[in-house]
C-alpha positions in Angstrom: 0.5 -1.1 9.2 -0.7 1.1 5.9 -4.3 1.4 5.7 -4.5 -0.5 2.3 -2.5 -3.5 3.8 -5.2 -3.6 6.7 -8.0 -3.2 3.9 -6.8 -6.2 2.1 -6.4 -8.4 5.1 -10.1 -7.5 6.2 -11.3 -8.0 3.1 -9.7 -11.3 2.4 -11.1 -12.5 6.0 -14.7 -11.2 5.1 -14.5 -12.9 1.9 -13.6 -16.3 3.2 -16.1 -16.3 5.7 -19.2 -15.2 3.4 -18.2 -17.3 0.7 -15.9 -20.4 2.2 -13.0 -19.9 -0.3 -9.2 -19.5 0.5 -8.5 -16.2 -0.6 -5.0 -14.3 0.5 -4.8 -10.8 0.9 -2.6 -10.6 -2.0 -5.5 -11.6 -4.2 -7.6 -8.5 -3.0 -6.8 -5.4 -5.5 -7.1 -2.3 -3.7 -7.1 1.1 -5.5 -7.3 4.7 -4.7 -10.8 5.7 -5.1 -11.6 8.2 -8.3 -12.0 11.7 -7.7 -15.8 11.6 -8.9 -16.5 8.9 -6.2 -17.1 9.1 -2.4 -14.4 7.1 -0.5 -10.7 6.7 -0.4 -10.3 3.1 -1.2 -11.8 0.9 -3.8 -11.6 -3.0 -3.7 -12.0 -4.3 -7.2 -14.6 -6.9 -7.6 -14.4 -8.4 -10.9 -12.2 -10.7 -10.5 -14.5 -12.8 -7.9 -17.6 -12.5 -10.0 -16.9 -15.7 -11.9 -15.6 -17.7 -9.2 -18.3 -16.5 -6.4 -21.2 -16.7 -9.1 -22.7 -13.4 -8.1 -23.3 -9.7 -9.4 -20.8 -7.4 -8.9 -23.3 -5.2 -6.9 -24.4 -8.4 -5.0 -20.8 -9.0 -3.8 -20.1 -5.3 -3.0 -22.8 -4.8 -0.8 -22.5 -8.2 1.0 -18.9 -7.7 1.4 -19.3 -4.0 2.5 -21.7 -4.4 5.2 -19.9 -7.1 6.8 -16.4 -4.9 6.2 -17.9 -1.9 8.3 -19.6 -4.3 10.9 -16.0 -6.2 11.6 -13.7 -3.0 11.3 -15.5 0.0 13.2 -12.5 2.1 13.9 -11.2 1.7 10.4 -14.1 2.3 8.1 -17.4 4.2 8.5 -19.3 3.7 4.9 -19.2 2.3 1.8 -20.8 2.4 -1.8 -20.9 0.5 -4.9 -20.5 1.4 -8.2 -20.7 -1.2 -11.0 -17.9 -3.7 -10.0 -16.1 -1.2 -7.2 -16.6 -1.6 -3.7 -15.5 2.3 -2.3 -14.7 2.8 1.3 -14.5 5.4 3.7 -12.0 5.5 6.0 -12.7 6.8 9.6 -11.4 10.4 10.0 -10.0 9.4 13.5 -7.6 7.0 11.5 -6.4 9.8 9.6 -5.7 12.1 12.3 -4.3 9.5 14.2 -2.1 8.3 12.1 -0.8 12.0 11.5 -0.2 12.7 15.5 2.0 9.4 15.6 4.0 10.1 12.7 4.5 14.1 12.2 7.9 14.3 14.1 9.1 10.9 12.8 12.4 11.3 11.0 12.6 8.3 9.8 9.3 8.4 8.1 9.1 6.0 5.5 12.0 3.3 6.6 11.8 -0.4 7.5 13.5 -2.3 9.6 16.5 -4.4 8.8 15.6 -7.4 7.1 18.8 -9.6 7.4 19.3 -9.3 3.7 22.3 -8.2 1.9 22.7 -6.6 -1.8 25.2 -5.0 -4.0 24.7 -2.3 -6.3 27.7 -2.2 -8.8 27.5 1.1 -11.0 29.6 3.7 -12.7 32.3 1.5 -14.4 34.0 4.0 -15.8 36.9 3.9 -18.7 39.9 5.6 -17.8 40.3 7.2 -20.9 38.0 9.9 -20.4 36.4 11.9 -17.7 32.9 11.0 -16.8 29.8 12.4 -18.8 26.4 13.2 -19.0 25.7 9.1 -19.5 27.5 8.4 -16.8 25.7 10.5 -14.4 22.4 9.2 -15.2 24.5 5.9 -14.1 25.5 7.0 -10.6 22.5 8.8 -9.8 20.6 5.8 -10.4 22.8 3.4 -8.5 23.4 5.7 -5.6 19.6 6.1 -5.7 18.7 2.3 -6.0 21.2 1.9 -3.1 19.6 4.6 -0.8 16.0 3.1 -1.5 17.0 -0.3 -0.5 18.7 0.6 2.8 15.8 2.8 3.5 13.7 -0.7 3.2 15.9 -2.7 5.6 18.6 -4.1 3.1 22.2 -4.3 3.9 23.4 -2.6 0.7 27.1 -2.6 -0.6 28.0 -0.2 -3.1 31.0 -1.1 -5.8 32.3 0.1 -8.7 34.4 -1.6 -11.5 37.0 0.5 -13.2 37.9 -0.4 -17.1 41.4 0.9 -16.9 42.8 -1.6 -19.3 42.4 -2.4 -23.2 42.9 -0.7 -26.7 40.8 2.6 -25.7 43.6 3.2 -22.9 46.5 2.7 -25.1 45.0 5.4 -27.7 45.1 8.1 -25.3 48.8 6.9 -24.2 49.7 6.8 -27.8 48.4 10.3 -28.4 50.0 11.6 -25.0 53.4 10.4 -26.2 52.7 12.0 -29.7 51.2 15.3 -28.7 51.8 16.2 -25.1 55.5 17.2 -25.0 55.4 16.0 -21.3 52.0 17.6 -20.2 50.5 16.8 -16.9 47.9 18.0 -15.0 49.7 20.2 -13.0 51.4 21.8 -15.9 48.5 22.4 -17.9 45.9 23.1 -14.9 43.7 20.6 -16.3 41.9 17.9 -14.3 43.8 14.7 -14.9 40.7 12.9 -16.6 39.9 15.8 -18.9 43.6 15.6 -19.9 43.6 12.3 -20.9 40.4 12.4 -22.4 41.8 15.5 -25.2 44.2 13.0 -26.1 41.7 10.2 -26.6 40.0 12.5 -28.9 43.4 13.4 -30.4 43.9 10.3 -31.4 40.7 10.0 -33.0 41.5 13.0 -35.0 45.1 11.4 -36.2 43.0 8.1 -36.8 40.6 9.8 -39.1 43.5 11.5 -41.4 45.2 8.3 -41.7 42.5 6.5 -42.3 41.4 8.8 -45.1 44.6 8.6 -46.8 44.4 4.6 -46.6 40.8 4.4 -48.1 41.8 6.8 -50.9 44.8 4.1 -51.4 42.5 1.1 -51.2 39.7 2.7 -53.6 42.7 3.1 -56.2 43.4 -0.1 -55.3 46.9 0.3 -54.4 47.3 -2.3 -51.4 50.9 -2.4 -50.6 51.3 -3.8 -47.2 48.3 -6.2 -46.8 48.5 -9.9 -47.0 47.7 -11.9 -49.7 44.7 -12.9 -47.9 43.7 -9.4 -46.9 44.3 -8.3 -50.7 41.7 -10.9 -52.0 39.2 -9.8 -49.7 39.7 -6.1 -50.3 39.6 -6.6 -54.1 36.6 -8.7 -54.1 34.8 -5.6 -52.0 35.9 -3.1 -54.6 34.7 -5.4 -57.3 31.4 -5.7 -55.5 31.2 -1.8 -54.9 31.6 -1.3 -58.5 28.7 -3.6 -59.0 26.7 -2.0 -56.5 27.6 1.6 -58.1 26.4 0.3 -61.9 23.3 -1.1 -60.4 22.9 2.3 -58.5 22.4 0.1 -55.5 23.0 2.9 -52.9 22.5 0.8 -49.8 25.1 -1.8 -50.4 27.4 0.5 -52.1 27.5 2.5 -48.5 27.6 -0.8 -46.8 30.8 -1.8 -48.6 32.5 1.5 -48.2 32.0 1.3 -44.3 33.6 -2.1 -44.5 36.5 -0.8 -46.1 36.8 2.3 -44.2 37.1 0.1 -41.1 39.7 -2.0 -42.7 41.4 1.3 -43.4 41.0 2.5 -39.6 42.2 -1.0 -38.3 45.4 -0.9 -40.9 46.8 2.7 -40.1 50.3 3.1 -38.6 48.6 4.6 -35.4 46.2 2.0 -35.0 48.9 -0.8 -35.2 51.2 1.4 -32.8 47.9 1.4 -30.3 47.5 -2.4 -31.0 51.4 -3.2 -30.2 51.5 -1.0 -26.7 48.5 -3.5 -25.8 50.3 -6.5 -26.3 53.4 -4.9 -24.7 51.0 -4.3 -21.8 49.9 -7.7 -21.7 53.4 -9.0 -22.0 54.3 -6.9 -18.9 56.8 -4.2 -20.3 57.7 -2.0 -17.7 58.0 1.3 -19.8 54.4 0.8 -21.2 53.1 -0.2 -17.6 54.6 2.9 -16.0 52.9 5.2 -18.6 49.5 3.3 -18.0 50.2 3.5 -14.2 50.8 7.7 -14.4 48.0 8.4 -16.8 45.6 6.4 -14.6 46.5 7.6 -11.6 45.6 11.1 -13.2 42.2 9.8 -14.2 41.4 8.1 -10.7 42.1 11.5 -8.9 39.8 13.4 -11.6 37.1 10.6 -10.7 37.6 11.0 -7.1 36.8 15.0 -7.5 34.0 14.4 -9.4 32.1 11.6 -7.3 32.8 13.9 -4.1 30.9 16.7 -5.9 28.0 14.8 -7.5 27.6 12.6 -3.9 28.5 9.2 -5.2 30.4 6.8 -3.3 31.6 3.4 -3.1 32.7 0.5 -0.4 34.9 -1.3 -2.9 36.1 -0.6 -6.2 37.4 -3.0 -8.7 39.9 -2.9 -11.5 39.6 -4.4 -14.8 43.5 -4.9 -14.6 43.2 -7.3 -11.7 40.1 -9.2 -13.0 40.6 -9.5 -17.0 42.5 -13.2 -16.1 39.6 -14.2 -13.9 37.0 -16.8 -14.9 39.0 -19.6 -16.7 38.3 -21.8 -13.9 34.6 -21.4 -14.4 35.0 -22.0 -18.1 36.7 -25.3 -17.2 34.3 -26.1 -15.1 31.6 -25.5 -17.6 33.2 -27.7 -20.1 33.3 -30.6 -17.6 29.8 -30.2 -17.0 29.0 -30.2 -20.6 27.4 -26.4 -20.2 30.1 -25.4 -22.7 31.7 -26.8 -25.8 34.9 -26.4 -27.4 35.2 -25.8 -31.4 37.5 -27.4 -33.3 39.7 -24.1 -33.1 40.1 -24.5 -29.6 37.6 -21.5 -28.8 35.1 -22.4 -26.0 31.4 -21.5 -26.6 27.9 -21.9 -24.9 24.9 -22.6 -27.2 21.7 -20.6 -26.1 19.7 -20.9 -29.1 16.9 -22.8 -26.6 17.0 -19.6 -24.9 16.0 -17.5 -28.0 19.8 -16.0 -28.0 22.7 -17.4 -30.1 26.1 -19.0 -29.5 28.1 -16.9 -27.5 32.1 -16.8 -27.3 33.3 -17.4 -23.8 37.1 -17.9 -24.5 39.2 -17.2 -27.5 41.1 -20.3 -29.4 44.5 -18.7 -28.0 42.9 -19.2 -24.4 42.6 -15.4 -24.0 39.6 -13.9 -21.9 36.6 -12.1 -23.3 34.8 -9.7 -21.5 32.1 -12.5 -20.3 35.1 -14.5 -19.2 36.0 -11.9 -17.0 32.6 -11.1 -15.7 31.9 -14.5 -14.7 34.9 -14.5 -12.4 33.9 -11.1 -11.0 30.3 -12.3 -10.2 32.0 -15.3 -8.5 34.3 -13.1 -6.6 31.8 -10.7 -5.3 29.8 -13.3 -4.0 32.9 -15.1 -2.4 34.0 -11.7 -0.6 30.3 -10.4 0.2 27.8 -13.5 0.4 25.3 -11.1 -1.2 21.5 -12.2 -1.8 21.4 -10.2 -4.7 23.8 -8.4 -7.1 22.3 -5.4 -8.9 24.2 -4.2 -12.2 23.2 -0.9 -13.2 24.3 -0.9 -16.7 22.6 0.9 -19.9 20.1 -1.2 -22.0 23.1 -1.3 -24.6 24.5 -4.5 -22.6 20.9 -6.2 -22.4 22.0 -9.0 -24.6 25.7 -9.7 -22.3 23.9 -9.6 -19.2 21.1 -12.2 -20.1 24.4 -14.3 -21.1 25.8 -13.6 -17.9 23.0 -15.0 -16.1 22.2 -18.0 -18.1 25.6 -19.3 -17.7 25.9 -19.2 -14.1 22.2 -20.3 -13.9 23.2 -23.5 -16.0 26.4 -24.1 -13.8 24.3 -24.1 -10.4 25.8 -21.2 -8.9 24.4 -20.2 -5.9 23.8 -16.6 -6.6 22.9 -17.0 -10.1 19.1 -16.2 -9.5 20.3 -13.0 -7.5 21.9 -11.5 -11.0 19.7 -8.4 -11.8 20.3 -6.1 -14.5 19.1 -2.8 -13.8 18.9 -1.6 -17.4 18.5 2.2 -18.3 18.3 3.9 -21.4 20.6 6.2 -22.8 20.7 9.9 -22.2 20.7 12.2 -25.1 21.0 16.0 -26.2 18.5 17.7 -28.1 20.9 17.7 -30.9 21.0 13.8 -30.6 23.6 10.9 -29.4 26.8 11.9 -27.8 30.2 10.1 -29.1 33.5 10.1 -26.7 36.0 9.7 -29.6 34.9 12.8 -31.3 34.6 15.1 -28.4 30.9 15.6 -28.8 30.2 14.2 -25.3 29.0 16.5 -22.1 31.3 16.4 -19.4 29.9 15.5 -15.9 32.2 18.7 -14.6 31.2 21.1 -17.1 27.4 20.3 -16.8 27.8 20.6 -13.1 29.1 23.8 -13.7 26.4 24.8 -16.0 23.7 23.7 -13.9 25.2 25.8 -10.9 25.4 29.0 -13.1 21.9 28.8 -14.1 20.9 28.1 -10.3 22.7 31.1 -9.3 21.1 33.2 -12.5 17.2 32.2 -11.8 18.0 32.7 -7.8 19.4 36.4 -8.4 16.3 37.0 -11.0 13.7 36.1 -7.8 15.9 38.7 -5.7 14.7 36.9 -2.1 18.2 36.2 -1.0 19.6 39.6 -0.2 20.1 38.3 3.4 22.2 35.3 2.4 26.0 35.7 3.0 28.7 34.5 0.3 29.0 30.7 1.9 25.0 30.3 1.9 24.7 31.7 -1.4 27.6 29.1 -2.7 25.7 26.1 -0.8 22.2 27.2 -2.2 23.5 27.3 -5.7 24.8 23.9 -5.4 21.5 22.9 -3.5 19.5 24.0 -6.5 21.7 23.3 -9.5 22.8 19.6 -8.6 19.4 18.9 -7.2 17.5 20.0 -10.7 20.1 17.7 -12.4 19.5 14.7 -10.3 15.9 15.1 -9.8 15.6 15.5 -13.8 17.6 12.2 -14.6 15.5 10.3 -12.2 12.2 11.4 -12.6 11.9 9.1 -15.5 11.5 5.6 -15.5 15.1 4.1 -15.8 13.9 1.8 -19.1 13.1 5.1 -20.8 15.9 7.3 -22.8 16.3 10.9 -21.9 16.4 14.0 -23.6 18.2 16.6 -21.3 17.5 20.2 -21.2 19.6 21.9 -18.7 17.4 24.9 -18.6 14.1 22.9 -18.4 15.2 20.8 -15.2 15.7 24.0 -13.1 12.6 25.9 -13.6 10.5 26.7 -10.4 7.5 25.6 -12.0 6.3 22.3 -13.0 7.8 18.7 -12.5 11.2 19.7 -11.5 13.4 19.3 -8.1 13.4 23.3 -7.5 9.8 23.3 -7.4 10.0 20.7 -4.8 13.0 22.5 -3.1 11.0 25.5 -2.8 7.9 23.7 -1.5 10.1 22.6 1.2 11.6 25.9 1.8 8.1 27.4 1.9 6.9 24.9 4.7 10.0 25.4 6.6 9.5 29.2 6.8 6.0 28.5 8.3 7.5 26.1 10.9 10.0 28.7 12.0 7.6 31.1 13.1 5.2 28.4 15.0 6.1 24.8 15.4 3.4 22.2 16.6 3.1 21.5 20.5 2.4 17.7 20.0 -1.1 17.9 21.2 -3.6 15.1 20.2 -6.0 16.2 17.5 -9.7 16.5 17.0 -11.7 17.8 14.5 -13.2 17.3 11.1 -11.0 17.2 8.1 -11.5 19.4 5.3 -11.1 18.0 1.7 -7.4 19.5 1.1 -6.2 18.6 4.2 -7.6 15.0 3.8 -6.2 14.9 0.3 -2.6 15.9 1.6 -3.0 13.1 4.7 -4.2 10.2 2.4 -1.1 10.6 0.1 1.2 11.7 3.3 0.2 7.7 4.5 0.9 6.1 1.1 4.5 7.2 1.5 6.1 3.9 3.1 4.5 1.6 0.5 5.8 3.9 -2.5 9.4 3.5 -0.8 8.7 -0.3 -0.9 7.3 -0.1 -4.1 10.5 1.6 -5.4 12.7 -1.0 -3.8 10.8 -3.7 -5.4 10.9 -2.3 -9.0 14.0 -0.9 -8.4 13.0 2.6 -9.9 13.4 5.7 -8.2 11.3 7.6 -10.6 8.3 6.3 -8.4 9.8 8.4 -5.4 10.1 11.7 -7.7 6.7 11.2 -8.8 5.7 10.8 -5.5 7.4 13.7 -3.9 5.9 15.9 -6.8 2.2 15.1 -6.5 2.8 15.6 -2.2 4.3 19.5 -3.4 1.4 20.0 -5.3 -1.0 18.8 -3.0 0.3 20.7 -0.3 0.5 24.0 -2.1 -3.2 23.4 -3.0 -4.0 22.9 0.4 -1.9 26.0 1.7 -3.7 28.2 -0.8 -6.8 27.5 0.4 -6.2 27.3 4.1 -4.3 29.4 6.5 -2.2 28.0 9.2 -1.1 31.1 11.1 -4.8 32.3 11.0 -6.5 29.1 11.5 -10.4 29.1 12.6 -9.1 27.4 15.8 -6.5 26.5 18.1 -7.0 22.7 17.2 -7.1 23.4 13.5 -3.9 25.5 13.7 -2.3 22.4 15.4 -3.2 19.7 12.6 -2.4 22.1 10.1 1.1 22.5 11.8 1.8 18.9 12.1 0.6 18.3 8.3 3.1 20.7 7.3 5.8 18.9 9.4 5.1 15.4 8.4 4.8 17.0 4.6 8.3 18.7 5.2 9.5 15.2 6.5 8.3 13.1 3.7 9.8 15.7 1.1 13.2 15.6 2.6 13.2 12.1 3.1 11.8 11.3 -0.3 14.3 13.7 -2.1 17.2 12.4 0.2 16.8 8.8 -1.5 17.2 10.5 -4.8 20.3 12.3 -3.3 18.8 15.4 -3.9 19.2 18.1 -0.8 16.5 20.4 0.3 16.8 24.0 1.6 15.8 25.4 4.7 14.9 28.5 3.1 15.6 29.8 -0.6 
């Protein structure tokens, strides 16, 4: 049990005994003591003042005195500063903790708790390769799964592949028009990159056709449109003229954008894509054959990337197998009065009471929308795995969609509704701004990993400390540093925040980076290769720098638990960075090899060993390997 947990239990017991109340341990707030005050941990007293009708100083002295009397092996003293009761922890507690844990390879882990959690992440489209945004998603999903597993959960990692829809047909149409039978083998390209190239090519063709058609619309040449469409377009053109005369630039641009969208949707190439989608849904064998072939190229490319970045899944779902799911749930919702049908036959849910709006859940022609499919998939996943919680790692652009999904399931009384959790994360941007797939301005995951490995190689050679590494060792080291820098940079930030990614900044050996922590680990392993702790019991007084590292180490299991509770890997990243800083500060001040005594040397060797283990375990939770030397 952690020292914080022991303090909370002891304090609640003392307060109940002194003042005849029924306080739980969770009502006792314990913080780390501020550096300017004596002590390691502080009980915050302000919340008890009104209830117990005593001054903070009186409370602190009464509680502190009895705490010391009742816990002589844990506490050695206290002081009261205004509303804060600062506690001094017995040095034997810290040295006993170190001696018990220094060789514990599972440091930070919890026993199995009997609960099962599903983490769904990645969710790529098969019209393009994985990109920088997918990397944050994959790293966040994988890391969350590992953190939960270390906390005793049975974790199932899943992926849903968006392998159908108009975006897939766009790549297929462009391939038919421009590929001349090109394949990954004939071009030497990964399949996902090849298909992604044709998605960009489709957009180029679409832009050219849309520009021509927009010119036609602006000159009021409306051949090929229905009478209703002509009426709408003419109305927009008249409104655009009025906006121009009124010099209403905002309205003018808005109408022009609307006309441009009409042009895009009515180009010959877009009509071909829509027709292909219709044929796919009708089971046209020629279309299905091309769809299977191009998707197979992409799946193979995805697998290569997943293997390279360390993502894995116990189950992969495919939208093409699921898009008809959910209609039975819609029928159940109609019967229960949770959903309602409009005059045109479409089915909706009214969420205005929840601060949202009306949401379409089934089209008037009986075809599904995305929420229909997701209702069915949520039920399918629960039936297959009986999970206690289902975590969806999806960008914050889908916050509304995920709220609707959970609300519908809650209103239907689904047994898994409360377990639906949206792990929402901010988008990743480049210093130059947002990425756009259809314009080809995204950063491909493979290309980025290549760049990171190249930077790692360049930085390593600049330092010139790897002359004794063979070729394979160097290759492994570059991969460890480059990929580790990338993962750490994308996970060190609270998931809810957006990230501006700078490859060069992420790989620096100084500062809040993965390589800085990796170097600290390698430095410690270098020390331990020369001499390893013998495991003897520890004695002697702790110096401030030694205690600083020990106090921080003792909190590692709590941080792992907190990261699981909040589903936030950045808490692990911040913790390990601070640990590396504390150890480096300690090692700068105090020698291990030339310690003042044999006892001191043993203490510092054990301290080094546990620090290395905490760094290794923490970095593993982020998917980052740590080298033995670098």
